[in-house]
N, C-alpha and C positions, 0 to 999 in steps of 0.2 A: 481587503485583508488577504495577505498571502501566508498560508499556514502549511507547515510540513507535518504529516502524520506518520509517525514511526511505530513499529511494533514487530515482534518476531513473526515468522510464518505461523498462521493459525490464530493470531491474536484478534482477528476481526477487523482489520484495517479496511477491507473492501466494504463491508457493511457499514461501519461507522463513518468512513469517508464519504460514502454516497449519501447517508443521512445528514451529515454535517454540511455537505455541499448544497443539498436541497434546502436546509434550514437557512443558510447564509445567502442563497441565490447566486452561487458562483460555481464554476465547473470543478470537477475532480479530475486531476491530471495524474494518470498512472501510465508510466512509460511503456509497460507491456501492451496496454490498450492502444497507445499512440502508434507503437510499432506495427501492431496487427492492422490498424486502420490504414497506415501509410502503405503497407504491402498490398492491402486489398485494393486501394485506389490507384496504386502504381505511381505515386508522386515521385518527384526527383529524389527526395530523401529516402523514400521507400525503396527505390531502385538501388540506391547506394547500399542500404541495409541488406537488401537481398543478395548483393554481390558478396558481402562478407559472410552471410549466413550459409550460402551455397558452398562457400569454401570451408565451412566448418569453423569459422572464426567468430569471436565476439564482435558485436556492433560497436564501433568506437564511440567514445563519449561525445565527440563533436557532432556526430550524426544524431545521437539521442538529444543533445542540447538544441540542435536545429529544430527537431520536432517539438520540443518544449517551447521554444521561441514562437513557433507558428501557433501553438495552442494559446499562448499568452497574448498573441496579437489579435486573437479573435474577439468579436464584440462581447461574447459571453464572459470573457475573462477581464473585462475592463475594471471590474470591482475587486479582482483578485482571483485566487485559486487555492484549492486544496491539493498539495502534492502528496500523493499516496505512495509511500515507500521509496521516495526519491528525494534527495540524492542518497545513494547507498554507500559511497566512499568519500573520503576526504577530498580527493581530486574533483569529484562531481560536485561536492558542496562548494568548493572554491570557484568552479566554473559557473555554477548557478548564481553565486554572489555577483560575479562579473556581469553575467547576462542581465540580472535584475537591476544592477546599478546602471547599466547602459540604458535601461528602459525607465529609469527614474523610480524604481520600486525597491522593496526590501522584504526580507522575511520578518513577519510580525510576531510569530510564535512557532515553537516546535512542541508538538504534543506527542507524548510517548505512551503507548498502551503497554502496561506491564501485566504479564500473565505468568504465573509459576510454570516452570518447565513441565512438571507432571501433568498439569492441565493441558498444556500444548500437546504433549505426547498423546494424551487420550483423545483430544480433539482431532488430531491428524491420523494417528494409527487406528482409531476407531471409525474413521470415515469409510462409508460404503456407498457406491453409486450403482444405480440400476442400469444394467446393460440394455434394457429395453427403452425406458422412458427418461432415463437420466436423473430420476429422483435421487436425492441425497439423504442418507441416514447416518447415524452414529450409534455404534453398538453399545456405547456407554451412556450417552445422553438422549438419544432419540432412536431407539432400536425399532426394527420392523416387528410386526406381530409374530411372524414366523421367521426364524433365523435364516438369513441369506436369501429371503424371498421378498420382493417388492410388494408393499401393501396395495399399490395402485394398479399395477398391470401384471403382477405375478412373475416379473422378470427376475433373472439371477442378479444378486448384488455382488459387486466385485470391489476389491481394494486396489488403489493405485500402487504401482511397483515401488514408488519412493515414499509411501506412507507407512513404512515399517519403523519400529521404534529406533533402531540404530541409525537409520538415515535421518530421521527427524531430529534426534539429538545432535547429529553432526551439523545439520542445517542451523540449529540454534547456536552452536559454537561459531560457525562462520558468520552468522548475523551479528553476534556480539563483537567478534574480531573486527568486522568492517564498520559497525555502527558506533561503537564507543568513541573512536576518534572524531566522527562526525558530530556527535553530541558535544564533545569537548570543544570543538571548533565553534559551535554556536554559543556555548556558554562563555567562551573566551572573548567572543566578539560582541557580547552583551545582548544577544537575543534571548527572550524568555524560553527556557526549557522546562516544560511542565509534565510531570509524570502522573498518569491516571490509571488506577486499577482497572484492568480489562477483563477480569474474570467474574464480573457481575452481569445481571440481565442486560440485554441490549439497550432498553430505554434508560436505565440508570447510568450506563457508561456514556450514552449520548448526552444526557443532561450534564454529567460531570465535564465532558469536553466543552459543551456550550458555555457552561458557567466559567470555565477557565478562560475561554476567549473573551467573555464579557468582562472579566476582571482585567485582562490585558488591555481591552479597549478603554475601560474607565481610567486605568493608570496612564495610558497614552494621552487621553484627553486632559487629565489633570496636570 
């Protein structure tokens, strides 16, 4: 089963994607992870990507798609994959369609984690990371016992520069501008697009995602 997992920044895609991949026994494909691994290993595609990055340019879609193809060609992905936050644009969606078609595959479902903007803003703007041990807190949902001090090692807690409210809201705008055409594409081409509330406890969201995929599987078999 090939599944796309969408959601705004801070929606929990990484957590839910990893859990879903483990549940289904298939890999989670996140292009950021693929890119970092290709750079680390110095693969031919990694070398191409490095050339663009060192020039301060975006890595072209064809290089990213090449990395995706390599991941899909792996033994682990024979039964499918979870695409985490990819494709991000309509052009990438159409290119992924072509890639999968050439491999005799297709997208079975598109799952969308929906989280209210105010919750996203609190999740991201409230995030604090320990400068010592890298432990992560949230001043709204999981605060340290002492403000700005890590419970584990006593290190200073810091906020990422792009985790301020204004930047987070702009990232949400960009996400919607890029993603809505992608979702419209999948709806237009007949792939199931299923929206799941993502502002509930992690186990509840995971069960909702799994149940949605079970329903898709039953419908496909029927």
